[in-house]
Backbone as numpy.savetxt, mean C-alpha at the origin, in Angstrom:
# Nx Ny Nz CAx CAy CAz Cx Cy Cz
19.54 11.42 -18.35 19.52 10.45 -17.25 18.12 9.87 -17.10
18.05 8.56 -16.92 16.76 7.89 -16.75 16.20 8.15 -15.36
14.92 8.47 -15.29 14.25 8.72 -14.02 13.72 7.41 -13.45
14.03 7.14 -12.18 13.49 5.98 -11.48 12.14 6.36 -10.87
11.16 5.49 -11.03 9.85 5.72 -10.44 9.55 4.57 -9.48
9.30 4.88 -8.22 9.02 3.80 -7.26 8.11 4.30 -6.16
7.50 3.34 -5.48 6.63 3.62 -4.35 7.30 3.22 -3.05
6.50 2.77 -2.09 7.02 2.48 -0.76 7.57 1.06 -0.64
8.30 0.84 0.45 8.77 -0.50 0.79 7.57 -1.41 1.01
7.81 -2.73 0.99 6.72 -3.71 1.09 5.63 -3.38 0.08
5.97 -3.39 -1.21 5.04 -2.89 -2.23 3.76 -3.71 -2.35
2.64 -3.00 -2.29 1.34 -3.59 -2.55 1.00 -3.35 -4.02
-0.26 -3.53 -4.38 -0.64 -3.39 -5.79 -0.44 -1.96 -6.28
-0.83 -0.96 -5.47 -0.69 0.43 -5.91 0.78 0.83 -6.04
1.63 0.36 -5.11 3.05 0.71 -5.19 3.82 -0.16 -6.19
3.12 -1.11 -6.81 3.70 -1.89 -7.91 3.18 -1.39 -9.25
1.87 -1.22 -9.35 1.28 -0.82 -10.62 1.47 0.64 -10.96
1.40 1.52 -9.97 1.53 2.95 -10.25 2.91 3.34 -10.77
4.02 2.80 -10.22 5.32 3.10 -10.84 5.41 2.66 -12.30
4.82 1.50 -12.60 4.82 1.03 -13.99 4.05 1.99 -14.88
2.87 2.41 -14.39 2.02 3.31 -15.19 2.69 4.66 -15.40
3.29 5.20 -14.34 3.88 6.54 -14.48 5.16 6.50 -15.31
5.93 5.43 -15.19 7.13 5.30 -16.04 6.71 5.22 -17.50
5.62 4.51 -17.79 5.12 4.47 -19.17 4.78 5.89 -19.64
4.06 6.64 -18.79 3.63 7.99 -19.17 4.83 8.90 -19.41
5.81 8.84 -18.54 7.00 9.68 -18.72 7.69 9.36 -20.04
7.85 8.09 -20.32 8.46 7.70 -21.60 7.62 8.16 -22.78
6.31 8.04 -22.65 5.42 8.42 -23.75 5.43 9.92 -24.01
5.81 10.68 -22.99 5.82 12.14 -23.14 7.24 12.71 -23.19
8.21 11.84 -23.44 9.54 12.32 -23.75 10.57 12.32 -22.65
10.24 11.75 -21.47 11.20 11.67 -20.37 11.59 10.21 -20.14
12.84 9.82 -20.39 13.26 8.44 -20.17 13.04 8.04 -18.70
12.37 6.92 -18.49 12.04 6.52 -17.12 11.90 5.00 -17.06
12.08 4.47 -15.87 11.82 3.05 -15.63 11.28 2.86 -14.22
10.38 1.90 -14.09 9.79 1.60 -12.78 10.74 0.74 -11.97
10.66 0.86 -10.67 11.44 0.04 -9.75 10.58 -0.29 -8.54
11.00 -1.31 -7.80 10.31 -1.72 -6.57 11.29 -1.69 -5.41
10.76 -1.44 -4.22 11.58 -1.47 -3.01 11.32 -2.74 -2.21
11.25 -3.86 -2.91 10.99 -5.14 -2.28 10.12 -6.00 -3.17
9.93 -7.25 -2.75 9.07 -8.15 -3.51 7.61 -7.71 -3.41
6.90 -7.69 -4.52 5.47 -7.34 -4.46 4.70 -8.41 -3.70
3.61 -8.01 -3.06 2.81 -8.99 -2.34 2.07 -9.90 -3.33
1.37 -10.89 -2.81 0.77 -11.91 -3.68 -0.27 -11.33 -4.63
-1.02 -10.33 -4.18 -2.00 -9.71 -5.06 -1.30 -8.95 -6.18
-0.28 -8.18 -5.83 0.45 -7.42 -6.83 1.12 -8.34 -7.84
1.67 -9.45 -7.36 2.29 -10.42 -8.27 1.26 -11.00 -9.23
0.05 -11.26 -8.72 -1.03 -11.74 -9.59 -1.37 -10.69 -10.65
-1.44 -9.43 -10.25 -1.77 -8.36 -11.19 -0.75 -8.30 -12.32
0.54 -8.42 -11.98 1.58 -8.42 -13.01 1.36 -9.56 -14.00
1.10 -10.75 -13.47 0.88 -11.92 -14.35 -0.38 -11.74 -15.18
-1.44 -11.27 -14.54 -2.74 -11.17 -15.21 -2.68 -10.22 -16.41
-1.94 -9.14 -16.27 -1.87 -8.15 -17.34 -0.63 -8.29 -18.20
0.14 -9.35 -17.98 1.31 -9.60 -18.82 2.40 -8.56 -18.67
2.58 -8.07 -17.45 3.57 -7.03 -17.19 4.82 -7.62 -16.54
5.97 -7.12 -16.94 7.22 -7.59 -16.36 7.41 -6.97 -14.98
7.87 -7.78 -14.03 8.12 -7.25 -12.69 9.28 -6.27 -12.75
9.10 -5.05 -12.25 10.20 -4.09 -12.25 11.38 -4.58 -11.41
12.53 -4.01 -11.69 13.72 -4.34 -10.91 13.52 -3.95 -9.45
13.97 -4.83 -8.57 13.95 -4.52 -7.14 15.27 -3.86 -6.79
15.20 -2.65 -6.24 16.41 -1.91 -5.92 16.57 -1.81 -4.40
17.82 -1.79 -3.96 18.11 -1.69 -2.53 18.24 -0.25 -2.08
18.52 0.65 -3.01 18.70 2.05 -2.64 18.86 2.90 -3.87
19.15 4.16 -3.65 19.38 5.10 -4.73 20.72 5.79 -4.50
21.33 6.21 -5.57 22.63 6.88 -5.50 22.44 8.40 -5.48
23.44 9.08 -4.99 23.42 10.53 -4.97 23.23 11.07 -6.39
22.25 11.94 -6.55 22.01 12.55 -7.85 21.06 11.78 -8.76
20.68 10.56 -8.38 19.70 9.82 -9.19 18.41 10.62 -9.30
17.87 10.70 -10.51 16.57 11.35 -10.69 15.48 10.35 -10.31
14.58 10.76 -9.42 13.53 9.85 -8.98 12.19 10.56 -8.92
11.14 9.77 -9.17 9.77 10.19 -8.89 9.23 9.23 -7.84
8.69 9.78 -6.77 8.15 8.98 -5.67 6.63 8.94 -5.80
6.06 7.74 -5.75 4.61 7.60 -5.86 4.07 6.80 -4.67
2.85 7.06 -4.30 2.12 6.31 -3.28 2.74 6.44 -1.88
3.57 7.41 -1.65 4.08 7.71 -0.31 4.81 9.05 -0.37
4.94 9.68 0.79 5.86 10.81 0.91 6.61 10.69 2.24
6.60 9.47 2.78 7.17 9.20 4.10 8.59 8.67 3.98
9.59 9.41 4.47 10.97 8.95 4.35 11.22 7.57 4.96
10.43 7.20 5.99 10.61 5.89 6.62 10.26 4.75 5.68
9.48 5.04 4.65 9.07 4.01 3.69 9.92 4.02 2.42
10.99 4.82 2.44 11.82 5.01 1.25 13.26 4.62 1.55
14.10 4.49 0.53 15.48 4.04 0.77 16.27 5.04 1.61
17.22 4.50 2.38 18.16 5.39 3.06 18.87 6.24 2.00
19.12 7.48 2.33 19.80 8.35 1.37 18.89 8.96 0.34
17.56 8.83 0.52 16.64 9.36 -0.48 16.83 10.87 -0.67
17.23 11.58 0.39 17.39 13.03 0.26 18.62 13.42 -0.54
19.52 12.46 -0.79 20.68 12.74 -1.65 20.33 12.58 -3.12
19.21 11.90 -3.40 18.75 11.75 -4.78 18.13 13.06 -5.27
17.91 13.13 -6.56 17.27 14.31 -7.16 15.79 13.99 -7.35
15.00 14.27 -6.32 13.55 14.00 -6.38 12.92 15.05 -7.31
12.27 14.58 -8.37 11.70 15.51 -9.33 10.18 15.65 -9.21
9.53 14.66 -8.57 8.08 14.74 -8.42 7.63 13.76 -7.34
6.50 14.07 -6.73 5.83 13.18 -5.78 4.36 13.13 -6.17
3.82 11.92 -6.29 2.39 11.73 -6.57 1.86 10.80 -5.49
0.90 11.27 -4.71 0.53 10.50 -3.52 -0.91 10.80 -3.11
-1.41 9.94 -2.20 -2.76 10.16 -1.66 -2.78 9.97 -0.15
-1.62 10.09 0.49 -1.51 10.00 1.94 -1.27 11.39 2.54
-1.40 11.47 3.85 -1.14 12.74 4.51 0.32 13.14 4.34
0.58 14.43 4.37 1.94 14.94 4.23 2.69 14.69 5.54
3.78 13.93 5.45 4.53 13.55 6.64 5.67 14.53 6.93
6.37 14.92 5.88 7.53 15.79 6.05 8.81 15.00 6.17
9.93 15.68 5.92 11.22 15.02 6.07 11.96 14.81 4.77
11.27 14.91 3.64 11.96 14.80 2.36 12.57 16.15 1.99
13.75 16.09 1.39 14.45 17.30 0.98 14.74 17.22 -0.51
14.48 18.29 -1.24 14.68 18.28 -2.69 15.75 19.29 -3.09
16.26 19.12 -4.30 17.31 20.00 -4.80 16.77 21.35 -5.26
15.49 21.40 -5.52 14.86 22.63 -5.98 13.36 22.43 -6.01
12.60 23.36 -6.56 11.15 23.19 -6.66 10.79 21.96 -7.49
9.77 21.24 -7.07 9.36 20.02 -7.78 7.85 20.03 -7.95
7.38 19.10 -8.78 5.94 18.88 -8.93 5.46 17.95 -7.82
4.53 18.41 -7.01 3.94 17.58 -5.96 2.43 17.55 -6.17
1.88 16.34 -6.27 0.43 16.18 -6.36 -0.01 15.22 -5.28
-0.69 15.72 -4.28 -1.26 14.90 -3.21 -2.74 15.24 -3.13
-3.57 14.26 -3.41 -5.01 14.50 -3.45 -5.75 13.52 -2.55
-6.88 13.92 -1.97 -7.64 13.06 -1.07 -8.49 12.04 -1.83
-7.79 11.15 -2.52 -8.44 10.07 -3.26 -7.96 8.74 -2.70
-8.61 7.66 -3.07 -8.29 6.36 -2.48 -7.06 5.72 -3.08
-6.62 6.20 -4.24 -5.59 5.47 -4.97 -4.71 6.42 -5.78
-3.41 6.12 -5.78 -2.48 6.91 -6.59 -2.83 6.82 -8.07
-3.26 5.65 -8.52 -3.56 5.47 -9.93 -4.71 6.36 -10.39
-5.65 6.67 -9.51 -6.73 7.59 -9.85 -6.15 8.97 -10.15
-5.22 9.42 -9.31 -4.58 10.72 -9.53 -3.83 10.70 -10.86
-3.13 9.61 -11.12 -2.36 9.51 -12.36 -3.26 9.58 -13.59
-4.41 8.95 -13.51 -5.35 9.01 -14.64 -5.71 10.45 -14.95
-5.90 11.25 -13.91 -6.21 12.67 -14.11 -5.02 13.40 -14.71
-3.84 13.14 -14.18 -2.64 13.84 -14.66 -2.29 13.45 -16.10
-2.57 12.22 -16.47 -2.26 11.78 -17.83 -3.19 12.42 -18.86
-4.39 12.74 -18.47 -5.34 13.35 -19.39 -5.61 12.49 -20.61
-5.59 13.10 -21.79 -5.92 12.37 -23.01 -4.84 11.36 -23.39
-3.64 11.51 -22.84 -2.56 10.56 -23.15 -2.92 9.16 -22.67
-3.75 9.04 -21.64 -4.14 7.74 -21.12 -4.80 6.88 -22.19
-5.50 7.51 -23.12 -6.17 6.75 -24.19 -5.16 5.98 -25.03
-3.90 6.45 -25.07 -2.87 5.79 -25.87 -2.19 4.65 -25.13
-2.49 4.50 -23.85 -1.79 3.50 -23.04 -2.11 2.09 -23.48
-1.13 1.18 -23.42 -1.39 -0.22 -23.74 -2.40 -0.82 -22.75
-2.97 -1.92 -23.15 -3.96 -2.59 -22.31 -3.40 -2.91 -20.92
-2.15 -3.36 -20.86 -1.56 -3.73 -19.58 -1.45 -2.56 -18.63
-1.13 -1.38 -19.14 -1.02 -0.19 -18.30 -2.39 0.19 -17.74
-3.40 0.21 -18.62 -4.75 0.52 -18.14 -5.23 -0.54 -17.14
-4.90 -1.80 -17.41 -5.29 -2.87 -16.50 -4.62 -2.75 -15.15
-3.35 -2.37 -15.15 -2.64 -2.18 -13.89 -3.28 -1.05 -13.09
-3.64 0.03 -13.76 -4.25 1.17 -13.06 -5.63 0.80 -12.51
-6.41 0.07 -13.28 -7.70 -0.41 -12.79 -7.50 -1.30 -11.56
-6.53 -2.19 -11.63 -6.27 -3.10 -10.51 -5.84 -2.35 -9.27
-5.04 -1.30 -9.45 -4.63 -0.48 -8.30 -5.85 0.10 -7.59
-6.79 0.62 -8.36 -7.97 1.25 -7.76 -8.84 0.20 -7.07
-9.03 -0.93 -7.73 -9.81 -2.01 -7.13 -9.18 -2.45 -5.81
-7.86 -2.55 -5.79 -7.16 -2.98 -4.59 -7.27 -1.95 -3.47
-6.93 -0.70 -3.76 -6.92 0.31 -2.71 -8.31 0.64 -2.17
-9.33 0.46 -2.98 -10.69 0.72 -2.51 -11.36 -0.54 -1.96
-10.65 -1.69 -2.04 -11.26 -2.97 -1.67 -12.59 -3.16 -2.41
-12.52 -2.97 -3.72 -13.69 -3.02 -4.61 -14.78 -2.07 -4.10
-14.37 -0.84 -3.79 -15.25 0.26 -3.39 -15.85 0.08 -2.00
-15.35 -0.88 -1.21 -15.84 -1.07 0.16 -15.14 -0.15 1.15
-13.92 0.24 0.86 -13.14 1.02 1.81 -13.74 2.41 1.99
-13.69 2.93 3.23 -14.20 4.29 3.45 -13.36 5.37 2.77
-12.20 5.00 2.25 -11.40 5.98 1.51 -11.92 6.20 0.10
-12.80 5.32 -0.36 -13.30 5.39 -1.73 -14.07 6.68 -1.98
-13.78 7.32 -3.11 -14.54 8.50 -3.51 -15.31 8.18 -4.80
-16.27 9.03 -5.11 -17.02 8.85 -6.36 -16.08 8.93 -7.56
-15.02 9.72 -7.43 -14.10 9.86 -8.55 -13.28 8.59 -8.75
-12.85 7.94 -7.66 -12.15 6.66 -7.80 -13.03 5.66 -8.54
-14.28 5.58 -8.14 -15.20 4.63 -8.78 -15.40 4.98 -10.26
-15.55 6.26 -10.55 -15.80 6.68 -11.94 -14.60 6.34 -12.83
-13.38 6.61 -12.34 -12.19 6.29 -13.13 -12.08 4.78 -13.33
-12.33 4.02 -12.27 -12.25 2.55 -12.38 -13.28 2.03 -13.38
-14.49 2.53 -13.32 -15.53 2.06 -14.22 -15.24 2.45 -15.66
-14.63 3.62 -15.85 -14.25 4.03 -17.21 -13.16 3.12 -17.77
-12.17 2.80 -16.95 -11.11 1.89 -17.38 -11.67 0.50 -17.67
-12.55 0.02 -16.79 -13.12 -1.31 -16.96 -13.94 -1.40 -18.25
-14.69 -0.34 -18.55 -15.48 -0.33 -19.79 -14.57 -0.33 -21.00
-13.50 0.43 -20.94 -12.53 0.47 -22.04 -11.89 -0.89 -22.27
-11.62 -1.60 -21.16 -10.95 -2.90 -21.25 -11.92 -4.06 -21.39
-13.22 -3.78 -21.28 -14.25 -4.83 -21.29 -13.99 -5.84 -20.16
-13.78 -5.29 -18.96 -13.47 -6.10 -17.78 -14.62 -6.00 -16.78
-14.99 -7.12 -16.20 -15.99 -7.16 -15.15 -15.28 -6.92 -13.81
-15.57 -5.80 -13.16 -14.85 -5.44 -11.93 -15.02 -6.48 -10.82
-16.24 -6.96 -10.53 -16.36 -7.98 -9.48 -15.54 -9.24 -9.76
-15.47 -9.66 -11.00 -14.68 -10.85 -11.34 -13.19 -10.58 -11.14
-12.71 -9.40 -11.57 -11.31 -9.05 -11.36 -11.00 -8.96 -9.87
-11.89 -8.31 -9.12 -11.67 -8.16 -7.68 -11.61 -9.51 -6.99
-12.51 -10.42 -7.36 -12.52 -11.74 -6.72 -11.20 -12.47 -6.95
-10.67 -12.40 -8.17 -9.40 -13.05 -8.48 -8.25 -12.38 -7.72
-8.27 -11.06 -7.63 -7.22 -10.34 -6.91 -7.26 -10.67 -5.42
-8.45 -10.66 -4.83 -8.55 -10.90 -3.40 -8.22 -12.35 -3.06
-8.52 -13.26 -3.97 -8.12 -14.66 -3.76 -6.61 -14.77 -3.71
-5.95 -14.08 -4.63 -4.48 -14.09 -4.64 -3.92 -13.45 -3.38
-4.53 -12.36 -2.95 -4.08 -11.66 -1.74 -4.23 -12.54 -0.50
-5.25 -13.39 -0.50 -5.54 -14.22 0.67 -4.66 -15.45 0.77
-3.92 -15.77 -0.28 -3.04 -16.95 -0.26 -1.71 -16.57 0.37
-1.60 -16.82 1.68 -0.38 -16.45 2.40 0.35 -17.68 2.93
0.01 -18.83 2.40 0.55 -20.09 2.93 2.07 -20.19 2.81
2.65 -19.51 1.83 4.09 -19.65 1.60 4.92 -18.70 2.45
4.26 -17.85 3.26 4.98 -16.81 3.98 5.21 -17.17 5.44
6.39 -16.86 5.94 6.69 -17.02 7.36 5.91 -16.00 8.16
5.88 -16.20 9.49 5.19 -15.23 10.34 5.82 -13.85 10.21
7.15 -13.79 10.22 7.83 -12.50 10.10 7.50 -11.83 8.78
7.46 -12.61 7.71 7.13 -12.04 6.39 5.70 -11.51 6.38
4.79 -12.21 7.02 3.40 -11.72 7.08 3.31 -10.41 7.86
4.06 -10.32 8.94 4.01 -9.11 9.75 4.58 -7.90 9.02
5.44 -8.16 8.05 6.05 -7.06 7.29 5.41 -6.87 5.91
4.48 -7.74 5.53 3.99 -7.77 4.15 3.35 -6.45 3.74
2.47 -5.93 4.56 1.82 -4.65 4.27 1.87 -3.84 5.55
3.04 -3.27 5.83 3.22 -2.58 7.10 3.88 -1.23 6.89
3.58 -0.34 7.80 4.15 1.01 7.76 4.54 1.43 9.16
5.52 2.32 9.24 6.07 2.74 10.53 5.47 4.07 10.96
5.05 4.12 12.22 4.48 5.34 12.77 4.93 5.51 14.21
4.98 6.74 14.67 5.22 7.04 16.08 3.91 7.51 16.69
3.45 6.81 17.70 2.18 7.14 18.35 2.41 7.18 19.86
2.09 8.29 20.48 2.21 8.44 21.93 3.60 8.04 22.42
4.61 8.41 21.64 5.98 8.13 22.02 6.44 6.71 21.75
5.59 5.88 21.16 5.93 4.50 20.84 6.18 4.37 19.34
7.27 3.69 19.00 7.56 3.41 17.59 6.80 2.14 17.20
5.88 2.29 16.27 5.00 1.18 15.89 5.22 0.75 14.45
5.15 -0.56 14.22 5.01 -1.11 12.88 3.56 -1.55 12.78
2.79 -0.82 11.98 1.35 -1.10 11.87 1.11 -1.91 10.61
0.74 -3.16 10.81 0.59 -4.11 9.71 -0.88 -4.41 9.47
-1.24 -4.49 8.20 -2.61 -4.80 7.80 -2.58 -5.93 6.80
-3.38 -6.96 7.03 -3.54 -8.05 6.07 -4.99 -8.09 5.64
-5.25 -7.73 4.39 -6.60 -7.73 3.84 -6.85 -9.08 3.18
-7.97 -9.71 3.52 -8.18 -11.08 3.07 -9.67 -11.41 2.99
-9.99 -12.36 2.15 -11.35 -12.92 2.13 -11.40 -14.22 2.93
-10.24 -14.62 3.48 -10.17 -15.85 4.27 -9.42 -15.57 5.58
-10.01 -14.77 6.47 -9.30 -14.39 7.70 -8.94 -15.56 8.59
-9.72 -16.64 8.55 -9.44 -17.78 9.42 -8.06 -18.36 9.15
-7.62 -18.32 7.89 -6.30 -18.86 7.55 -5.21 -18.13 8.32
-5.37 -16.82 8.46 -4.38 -16.03 9.20 -4.59 -16.15 10.70
-5.84 -16.08 11.15 -6.11 -16.12 12.58 -5.79 -17.47 13.19
-5.80 -18.51 12.38 -5.37 -19.83 12.89 -3.89 -19.82 13.26
-3.15 -18.83 12.76 -1.72 -18.70 13.06 -1.44 -17.63 14.11
-2.46 -17.19 14.82 -2.30 -16.03 15.70 -1.27 -16.26 16.80
-1.21 -17.46 17.35 -0.25 -17.70 18.43 1.19 -17.53 17.94
1.49 -18.11 16.80 2.85 -18.00 16.28 3.13 -16.58 15.77
2.11 -15.93 15.21 2.29 -14.54 14.77 2.62 -13.63 15.96
1.88 -13.81 17.05 2.14 -12.98 18.23 3.50 -13.29 18.83
3.90 -14.54 18.78 5.21 -14.91 19.30 6.33 -14.29 18.48
6.07 -14.03 17.19 7.09 -13.46 16.30 7.17 -11.95 16.39
6.17 -11.32 16.99 6.11 -9.85 16.99 7.31 -9.21 17.69
7.72 -9.77 18.82 8.81 -9.16 19.58 10.10 -9.15 18.77
10.39 -10.25 18.09 11.62 -10.33 17.30 11.57 -9.38 16.10
10.42 -9.31 15.43 10.27 -8.40 14.29 10.43 -6.95 14.77
9.81 -6.63 15.89 9.92 -5.27 16.43 11.38 -4.95 16.76
12.08 -5.91 17.38 13.48 -5.67 17.74 14.32 -5.45 16.50
14.15 -6.30 15.49 14.95 -6.19 14.28 14.66 -4.89 13.53
13.44 -4.40 13.62 13.04 -3.22 12.86 13.11 -1.93 13.68
13.59 -2.02 14.91 13.72 -0.83 15.73 12.40 -0.26 16.20
11.42 -1.12 16.40 10.10 -0.68 16.84 9.84 -1.13 18.27
8.91 -0.46 18.94 8.49 -0.89 20.27 7.44 -1.98 20.19
6.64 -1.97 19.11 5.54 -2.93 19.03 5.08 -3.08 17.59
4.68 -4.29 17.25 4.00 -4.56 15.98 2.51 -4.68 16.26
1.71 -3.95 15.50 0.26 -4.11 15.55 -0.18 -4.81 14.28
-0.96 -5.86 14.41 -1.46 -6.58 13.23 -2.98 -6.55 13.20
-3.50 -5.93 12.14 -4.94 -5.88 11.89 -5.25 -6.81 10.72
-6.10 -7.81 10.94 -6.53 -8.71 9.88 -7.89 -8.22 9.39
-7.90 -7.67 8.17 -9.12 -7.07 7.64 -9.90 -8.09 6.83
-11.11 -8.36 7.25 -12.02 -9.26 6.53 -12.76 -8.41 5.49
-12.37 -8.57 4.23 -12.92 -7.74 3.17 -14.43 -7.93 3.03
-14.89 -9.18 3.15 -16.31 -9.46 2.91 -17.19 -9.05 4.09
-16.71 -9.26 5.32 -17.50 -8.89 6.50 -17.28 -7.42 6.88
-16.31 -6.79 6.26 -16.01 -5.38 6.49 -15.75 -5.11 7.97
-14.72 -5.80 8.48 -14.31 -5.62 9.86 -12.84 -6.01 9.99
-12.22 -5.57 11.07 -10.83 -5.92 11.31 -10.72 -6.65 12.65
-9.82 -7.61 12.71 -9.48 -8.27 13.96 -8.06 -7.88 14.33
-7.89 -7.29 15.51 -6.58 -6.89 16.00 -6.05 -7.96 16.94
-4.84 -8.42 16.69 -4.20 -9.35 17.60 -3.68 -8.59 18.82
-3.90 -9.16 20.01 -3.57 -8.47 21.27 -2.59 -9.34 22.06
-1.29 -9.18 21.82 -0.30 -10.06 22.46 0.10 -9.63 23.86
-0.19 -8.39 24.27 0.30 -7.92 25.56 -0.54 -6.76 26.06
-0.18 -6.26 27.24 -0.97 -5.20 27.87 -0.86 -3.88 27.12
0.30 -3.61 26.50 0.45 -2.37 25.73 -0.58 -2.31 24.61
-0.70 -3.38 23.85 -1.66 -3.40 22.74 -3.09 -3.36 23.27
-3.34 -4.04 24.39 -4.67 -4.00 24.99 -5.05 -2.57 25.35
-4.14 -1.85 26.02 -4.43 -0.48 26.42 -4.61 0.42 25.19
-3.79 0.19 24.17 -3.89 1.00 22.96 -5.20 0.73 22.23
-5.60 -0.53 22.16 -6.85 -0.88 21.48 -8.04 -0.23 22.18
-8.06 -0.33 23.50 -9.21 0.22 24.24 -9.24 1.74 24.18
-8.06 2.37 24.22 -8.01 3.83 24.15 -8.34 4.35 22.75
-7.96 3.57 21.75 -8.10 4.03 20.36 -9.48 3.77 19.78
-10.04 2.62 20.11 -11.27 2.19 19.41 -12.48 2.07 20.33
-12.31 2.42 21.61 -13.45 2.39 22.52 -14.01 1.00 22.74
-13.15 -0.01 22.61 -13.59 -1.39 22.77 -13.15 -1.93 24.13
-13.67 -3.10 24.47 -13.23 -3.80 25.68 -12.55 -5.09 25.23
-11.28 -5.24 25.58 -10.51 -6.42 25.18 -10.54 -7.45 26.29
-11.01 -8.64 25.96 -11.10 -9.70 26.97 -10.23 -10.91 26.64
-9.61 -10.91 25.48 -8.78 -12.04 25.10 -7.60 -11.57 24.29
-7.08 -12.46 23.44 -5.91 -12.09 22.64 -6.26 -11.59 21.24
-7.55 -11.37 20.99 -7.98 -10.69 19.77 -9.18 -9.82 20.11
-9.40 -8.80 19.26 -10.60 -7.98 19.40 -11.08 -7.63 18.00
-12.38 -7.79 17.77 -12.98 -7.48 16.48 -13.43 -6.03 16.47
-13.07 -5.33 15.39 -13.41 -3.92 15.23 -14.34 -3.76 14.04
-15.65 -3.76 14.25 -16.61 -3.68 13.14 -16.42 -2.41 12.32
-16.47 -2.56 10.99 -16.41 -1.42 10.09 -15.02 -0.87 9.84
-14.01 -1.36 10.56 -12.65 -0.86 10.39 -11.98 -1.59 9.23
-11.62 -0.83 8.19 -11.02 -1.44 7.00 -9.81 -0.67 6.48
-9.67 0.57 6.87 -8.65 1.44 6.30 -7.61 1.85 7.33
-6.35 1.48 7.09 -5.27 1.94 7.97 -5.17 3.46 7.91
-5.23 4.01 6.69 -5.02 5.43 6.47 -6.10 6.29 7.12
-7.36 5.85 7.02 -8.47 6.70 7.44 -9.04 6.33 8.80
-8.94 5.03 9.18 -9.63 4.59 10.40 -8.68 4.10 11.50
-7.51 3.62 11.12 -6.60 3.05 12.12 -5.60 4.09 12.62
-4.80 4.62 11.72 -3.74 5.55 12.12 -4.31 6.80 12.82
-5.35 7.44 12.28 -5.86 8.64 12.97 -6.41 8.33 14.37
-6.82 7.07 14.60 -7.44 6.72 15.89 -6.42 6.31 16.94
-5.23 5.89 16.53 -4.29 5.29 17.47 -3.84 6.30 18.53
-3.97 5.87 19.79 -3.55 6.68 20.92 -3.26 5.74 22.08
-2.80 6.31 23.17 -2.47 5.48 24.33 -2.76 6.25 25.61
């Protein structure tokens, strides 16, 4: 039986490139596998696929009972297909906190490490086999690390992430700043997306202080393009929250170059949460949070009410 390899819903670069890389590795080491996506890749991930000449994996709506699967870049059932516990989960490779809720048929391989990117972990797990990988696979893994570390700006970045990225870049004869600039330019082009699509583009579900939240992050080198749409984005939040079963959508617009986030503040709930979480004073419908760039390390752990 072929093993499906996929990451989280609303796939970013890591949840697009890492399934491709791990499916290649499984096939190379004797386990039939194919990558899949749980939605359309974002604009940066789509650019990465084109740049490295990689075929977009099949987008799947769910998994069937007994399907063999490897989960990468998440361990959160809320970010996975309904019925995931009926599948035969054979491995999890991730760099997020352990959430709980997944059920397996028996003992499995689980690798969760405090690194900035799933692809960094995969490079370690592949060992010497990585040297045999095609250029596109190595390029996808490099791109994943560049994306998740925001070209080493993110506070999640470790020396090991940087070392693996630099080793891959040297092997590929790639200039990391040039690759990052092209990736971030692609990520910043959101003109074709509706407000609802933007709010869901890079979002994850969390429960904080009894509130069901959809926490959305848009990383960009052109924040003005998004902030110019703040009125319509805030107007769309209530409908998106209702459709997704959430109490509130939080949208953080991360300015990659200035290394800060702007939180949209559509109502008193978000105002109170912003002030309680980040020690700021909110006086309008946005608040700038200097140095905040990471949902995983700086936003989610801080959220309170």
